C-alpha positions as CSV (number, residue, x, y, z in Angstrom):
1,X,-2.5,3.8,-2.9
2,X,0.4,1.4,-2.7
3,X,3.8,1.8,-1.2
4,X,4.6,-1.6,-2.7
5,X,3.7,-0.5,-6.3
6,X,5.6,2.7,-5.9
7,X,8.7,1.0,-4.6
8,X,8.4,-1.8,-7.2
9,X,8.5,0.9,-10.0
10,X,11.5,2.6,-8.4
11,X,13.2,-0.8,-8.2
12,X,12.3,-1.4,-11.9
13,X,10.2,-4.5,-11.0
14,X,7.1,-3.7,-13.2
15,X,4.2,-3.5,-10.9
16,X,0.8,-4.8,-12.2
17,X,-0.5,-1.4,-12.9
18,X,1.2,1.9,-13.8
19,X,1.6,3.8,-10.6
20,X,0.9,7.5,-10.4
21,X,1.4,10.7,-8.6
22,X,0.2,14.3,-8.9
23,X,2.0,17.4,-7.7
24,X,-0.7,19.7,-6.3
25,X,-4.1,18.4,-7.5
26,X,-5.0,18.1,-3.8
27,X,-4.9,21.9,-3.6
28,X,-7.6,22.2,-6.3
29,X,-10.3,22.5,-3.7
30,X,-13.3,22.2,-6.1
31,X,-11.8,19.0,-7.4
32,X,-11.1,17.7,-3.9
33,X,-14.7,18.4,-2.9
34,X,-16.0,16.6,-6.0
35,X,-13.9,13.6,-5.4
36,X,-14.3,13.3,-1.6
37,X,-17.5,15.0,-0.8
38,X,-15.8,16.9,2.0
39,X,-16.8,20.5,2.1
40,X,-14.1,22.2,4.2
41,X,-10.6,23.0,3.0
42,X,-8.6,20.8,5.2
43,X,-5.6,18.4,5.4
44,X,-8.1,15.6,6.1
45,X,-9.8,16.4,2.8
46,X,-6.5,16.4,0.9
47,X,-5.5,13.0,2.4
48,X,-8.9,11.6,1.4
49,X,-8.3,12.9,-2.1
50,X,-4.8,11.4,-2.3
51,X,-6.2,8.1,-1.3
52,X,-9.1,8.3,-3.7
53,X,-6.8,9.1,-6.6
54,X,-4.5,6.3,-5.7
55,X,-1.2,8.1,-5.4
56,X,1.8,5.8,-5.1
57,X,4.5,8.4,-4.8
58,X,4.5,11.7,-2.8
59,X,6.7,14.3,-4.5
60,X,8.3,16.2,-1.7
61,X,11.3,18.4,-0.7
62,X,12.3,20.3,2.4
63,X,15.1,22.7,1.5
64,X,13.7,25.8,-0.4
65,X,14.9,29.4,-0.8
66,X,13.7,30.1,2.7
67,X,17.2,28.9,3.7
68,X,18.5,32.2,2.4
69,X,16.3,34.3,4.7
70,X,15.9,37.8,3.4
71,X,19.3,37.8,1.5
72,X,17.8,36.9,-1.9
73,X,16.2,38.7,-4.8
74,X,12.5,38.5,-5.2
75,X,10.8,38.2,-8.5
76,X,7.1,38.3,-7.4
77,X,4.7,35.5,-8.2
78,X,1.9,35.1,-10.8
79,X,-1.5,33.7,-9.9
80,X,-1.5,29.9,-9.5
81,X,-3.4,29.0,-6.3
82,X,-7.2,29.1,-5.8
83,X,-8.4,32.6,-5.5
84,X,-5.0,34.1,-6.5
85,X,-3.7,33.9,-2.9
86,X,-0.2,33.4,-4.1
87,X,0.0,36.6,-6.2
88,X,3.0,38.7,-5.2
89,X,4.0,42.0,-6.9
90,X,7.0,42.5,-4.6
91,X,10.2,42.6,-6.8
92,X,13.6,43.4,-5.2
93,X,17.2,42.8,-6.2
94,X,19.9,41.6,-3.9
95,X,22.7,42.6,-6.3
96,X,23.2,45.8,-8.4
97,X,25.9,44.5,-10.8
98,X,27.7,41.3,-11.7
99,X,30.8,42.3,-9.8
100,X,28.8,42.1,-6.5
101,X,27.7,38.6,-7.6
102,X,31.2,37.4,-8.2
103,X,32.4,38.7,-4.9
104,X,29.5,37.2,-2.8
105,X,30.7,35.1,0.1
106,X,28.1,32.4,0.9
107,X,29.4,31.4,4.3
108,X,29.8,35.0,5.4
109,X,26.2,35.8,4.5
110,X,24.5,32.5,5.4
111,X,26.8,30.9,7.9
112,X,28.4,27.5,8.0
113,X,25.9,24.5,8.1
114,X,25.6,22.0,10.9
115,X,25.2,18.7,9.1
116,X,23.7,16.9,12.1
117,X,21.0,19.5,12.4
118,X,20.2,19.2,8.7
119,X,20.0,15.4,9.0
120,X,17.6,15.8,11.9
121,X,15.5,18.2,9.8
122,X,15.4,15.7,6.9
123,X,14.5,12.8,9.2
124,X,11.7,14.8,10.8
125,X,10.3,15.9,7.4
126,X,10.5,12.3,6.0
127,X,9.0,10.7,9.2
128,X,6.2,13.2,9.3
129,X,5.3,12.5,5.7
130,X,5.3,8.7,6.4
131,X,3.1,9.2,9.4
132,X,0.6,11.4,7.6
133,X,0.5,9.4,4.3
134,X,1.8,6.0,5.2
135,X,0.6,4.1,2.1
136,X,2.8,5.8,-0.5
137,X,6.5,6.2,-1.2
138,X,7.6,9.3,0.7
139,X,10.8,11.3,0.3
140,X,12.6,14.4,1.4
141,X,14.9,16.5,-0.7
142,X,16.4,19.8,-1.9
143,X,14.7,22.2,-4.2
144,X,17.5,24.7,-4.5
145,X,20.1,22.3,-5.7
146,X,22.2,24.7,-7.8
147,X,20.6,26.7,-10.6
148,X,17.3,27.0,-8.8
149,X,19.0,28.4,-5.8
150,X,21.0,30.8,-7.9
151,X,17.8,32.0,-9.7
152,X,16.3,32.8,-6.3
153,X,19.4,34.6,-5.2
154,X,20.0,36.7,-8.3
155,X,16.7,36.9,-10.2
156,X,16.7,36.4,-13.9
157,X,18.0,39.7,-15.1
158,X,21.1,39.6,-12.8
159,X,21.7,35.9,-13.5
160,X,21.9,36.5,-17.2
161,X,24.1,39.6,-16.7
162,X,26.5,37.6,-14.5
163,X,26.5,34.7,-16.9
164,X,27.9,37.0,-19.6
165,X,31.3,36.1,-18.1
166,X,31.0,32.3,-18.2
167,X,34.1,31.5,-16.1
168,X,33.3,34.0,-13.4
169,X,29.7,32.8,-13.2
170,X,30.9,29.2,-13.2
171,X,33.2,30.0,-10.2
172,X,30.3,31.6,-8.5
173,X,28.2,28.5,-9.0
174,X,31.1,26.4,-7.7
175,X,31.1,28.4,-4.5
176,X,27.4,28.0,-4.1
177,X,27.8,24.3,-4.4
178,X,30.5,24.3,-1.7
179,X,28.1,26.1,0.6
180,X,25.2,23.8,-0.1
181,X,27.2,20.6,-0.1
182,X,26.5,19.8,3.6
183,X,22.8,19.6,2.8
184,X,23.6,16.8,0.3
185,X,25.9,15.1,2.7
186,X,23.1,15.2,5.2
187,X,20.6,14.0,2.6
188,X,22.8,11.0,2.0
189,X,22.8,10.1,5.7
190,X,19.1,10.7,6.5
191,X,16.5,8.0,6.9
192,X,14.7,8.4,3.6
193,X,15.6,5.7,1.0
194,X,14.2,7.9,-1.8
195,X,15.3,11.5,-2.2
196,X,14.4,14.3,-4.5
197,X,16.7,16.9,-6.0
198,X,15.1,19.8,-8.0
199,X,16.9,22.2,-10.3
200,X,15.4,24.3,-13.1
201,X,18.3,24.5,-15.5
202,X,16.3,25.3,-18.7
203,X,13.4,27.3,-19.9
204,X,10.3,26.0,-21.8
205,X,12.3,26.4,-25.1
206,X,15.5,24.8,-23.7
207,X,18.8,26.0,-22.3
208,X,19.1,29.7,-21.3
209,X,22.9,29.5,-21.3
210,X,25.2,28.0,-24.0
211,X,25.1,24.2,-23.7
212,X,28.9,24.1,-23.4
213,X,28.7,26.1,-20.1
214,X,26.4,23.4,-18.6
215,X,28.9,20.7,-19.5
216,X,31.9,22.5,-18.4
217,X,30.5,23.8,-15.1
218,X,27.1,22.5,-14.0
219,X,27.2,18.8,-14.6
220,X,30.6,18.3,-12.9
221,X,29.1,20.2,-9.9
222,X,26.1,17.8,-10.0
223,X,28.5,14.8,-9.8
224,X,30.0,16.3,-6.6
225,X,26.7,17.1,-5.1
226,X,25.1,13.7,-5.9
227,X,28.1,11.6,-4.8
228,X,26.9,11.3,-1.2
229,X,23.6,10.0,-2.4
230,X,25.0,6.7,-3.7
231,X,22.8,4.6,-1.3
232,X,19.6,6.4,-2.2
233,X,17.0,6.2,-5.0
234,X,17.7,9.7,-6.5
235,X,14.9,11.4,-8.4
236,X,15.7,14.5,-10.4
237,X,13.1,17.1,-11.3
238,X,13.6,19.9,-13.8
239,X,10.9,22.1,-15.4
240,X,11.0,23.1,-19.0
241,X,12.7,21.3,-21.8
242,X,15.8,19.5,-20.7
243,X,15.9,17.0,-23.6
244,X,19.3,18.2,-24.8
245,X,20.7,17.3,-21.4
246,X,19.0,13.9,-20.6
247,X,22.2,12.0,-21.2
248,X,24.3,14.4,-19.2
249,X,22.0,14.2,-16.3
250,X,21.9,10.4,-16.5
251,X,25.6,10.3,-16.2
252,X,25.3,12.2,-12.9
253,X,24.0,9.0,-11.3
254,X,20.3,9.9,-11.0
255,X,17.9,7.0,-10.8
256,X,14.8,8.7,-12.2
257,X,13.6,11.7,-14.1
258,X,10.6,13.9,-13.3
259,X,9.6,16.0,-16.3
260,X,7.2,18.3,-17.9
261,X,5.6,17.7,-21.3
262,X,8.3,19.8,-23.1
263,X,11.0,17.2,-22.4
264,X,11.0,14.2,-24.7
265,X,9.7,11.4,-22.7
266,X,9.9,9.0,-25.6
267,X,13.7,9.5,-25.7
268,X,13.9,8.7,-22.0
269,X,11.8,5.6,-22.4
270,X,13.8,4.3,-25.4
271,X,17.2,5.0,-24.0
272,X,16.7,4.7,-20.2
273,X,13.3,2.9,-19.8
274,X,14.9,-0.3,-18.5
275,X,17.4,1.3,-16.2
276,X,15.7,4.4,-14.8
277,X,12.3,5.4,-13.5
278,X,10.5,8.4,-14.9
279,X,7.5,10.4,-14.0
280,X,5.2,12.3,-16.4
281,X,4.2,13.8,-18.5
282,X,0.6,14.6,-19.5
283,X,0.2,18.1,-20.7
284,X,-1.8,20.2,-18.2
285,X,-2.9,22.6,-21.0
286,X,-4.9,19.7,-22.5
287,X,-6.8,19.2,-19.2
288,X,-7.4,23.0,-19.1
289,X,-8.7,23.5,-22.7
290,X,-9.1,20.1,-24.4
291,X,-12.1,17.9,-25.1
292,X,-12.6,14.5,-23.5
293,X,-11.1,12.9,-26.6
294,X,-8.1,15.2,-26.3
295,X,-7.6,14.2,-22.7
296,X,-8.0,10.5,-23.3
297,X,-5.5,10.6,-26.2
298,X,-3.0,12.5,-24.0
299,X,-3.2,9.8,-21.3
300,X,-2.9,7.2,-24.0
301,X,0.1,8.9,-25.5
302,X,1.9,8.7,-22.1
303,X,0.8,5.1,-21.5
304,X,1.9,4.1,-25.0
305,X,5.4,5.5,-24.2
306,X,5.7,4.4,-20.6
307,X,3.6,1.3,-20.0
308,X,6.2,-1.1,-21.1
309,X,8.9,0.5,-18.9
310,X,9.0,-0.9,-15.3
311,X,9.8,2.4,-13.7
312,X,7.1,4.6,-15.3
313,X,4.8,6.7,-13.1
314,X,1.8,8.6,-14.6
315,X,1.4,12.3,-13.7
316,X,0.3,15.6,-15.1
317,X,3.2,17.9,-15.7
318,X,3.2,20.7,-14.5
319,X,0.4,20.4,-11.9
320,X,-3.4,20.5,-12.2
321,X,-4.1,24.1,-11.2
322,X,-7.2,25.5,-9.7
323,X,-8.6,26.9,-13.0
324,X,-8.7,23.4,-14.5
325,X,-12.3,22.4,-15.1
326,X,-13.3,19.8,-12.6
327,X,-15.0,17.6,-15.2
328,X,-11.8,17.5,-17.2
329,X,-9.8,16.5,-14.2
330,X,-12.2,13.8,-13.3
331,X,-12.2,12.5,-16.9
332,X,-8.4,12.5,-16.8
333,X,-8.5,10.3,-13.7
334,X,-11.1,8.0,-15.4
335,X,-8.7,7.6,-18.4
336,X,-5.8,6.9,-16.1
337,X,-7.7,4.2,-14.3
338,X,-8.9,2.6,-17.5
339,X,-5.4,2.5,-19.0
340,X,-3.3,1.8,-16.0
341,X,-3.6,-2.0,-15.8
342,X,-0.7,-3.9,-17.4
């Protein structure tokens, strides 16, 4: 673990080894036990695992859809966690037709935000992380930046129906951004020097709306939201394949990209590898089903792309879930350690 290596990478100063992070490997309890020898499922075991696997960056955010309370649609949840404890079959819809979406008043439903209280929340979240895991680069941030928040509010079916009127949907998104703007102003004033913004704007196959809509509505809204973060190292996370929008996102003043395997990391390295950090992007499916040769070659692919870039972090995208064979995960870590030195 090295705060210095993590910050060096974020500052584009080429640390002597490729730093790394993982997103939820510490919740793969069989893996945690194999690495640490600790039997019980505990935060102490997770911290020991994070140390053993030499994390340099702790991906973290504070503001999730819980900010909406019960005024949101619910899409259920498939099995991800160990034992399927996160499975949820509860599906509800907040809106019955697009006209209700277009008429929705955010402040009336969620109230006005107290920026100082939000700053205090960000500071508490960041300081707690620094206290618990002091040897890594910690952060705080917003998960429901724009599209991710709207997905939670509307659910997919209603979102796609509402987006059939591009201008009305764009205006709805603009009003959402006006409501959430105090969170970004607070993020800009909080203690954390590194902040995370997350927004799932695409599917695995790419955009789910016409690319022109993103460029007319979404990215101008990003520029407004991210303007208060000028003094921060701003990391941007998006699942799926956002290759088409890499340049657009870069123009919104982000400092780094966090990406899954579907997004073209080679393009980021070639175009932004000297000016931006990036985190990724070993394919978790290879850890799940591949041979040792497959796993080694996947780590090597990532290293061949990123190792010459000062801001590259190694990670498996998206997560190392609990059904990943322990031996495969251990071999992945061995391959990382073998190839990480510059």
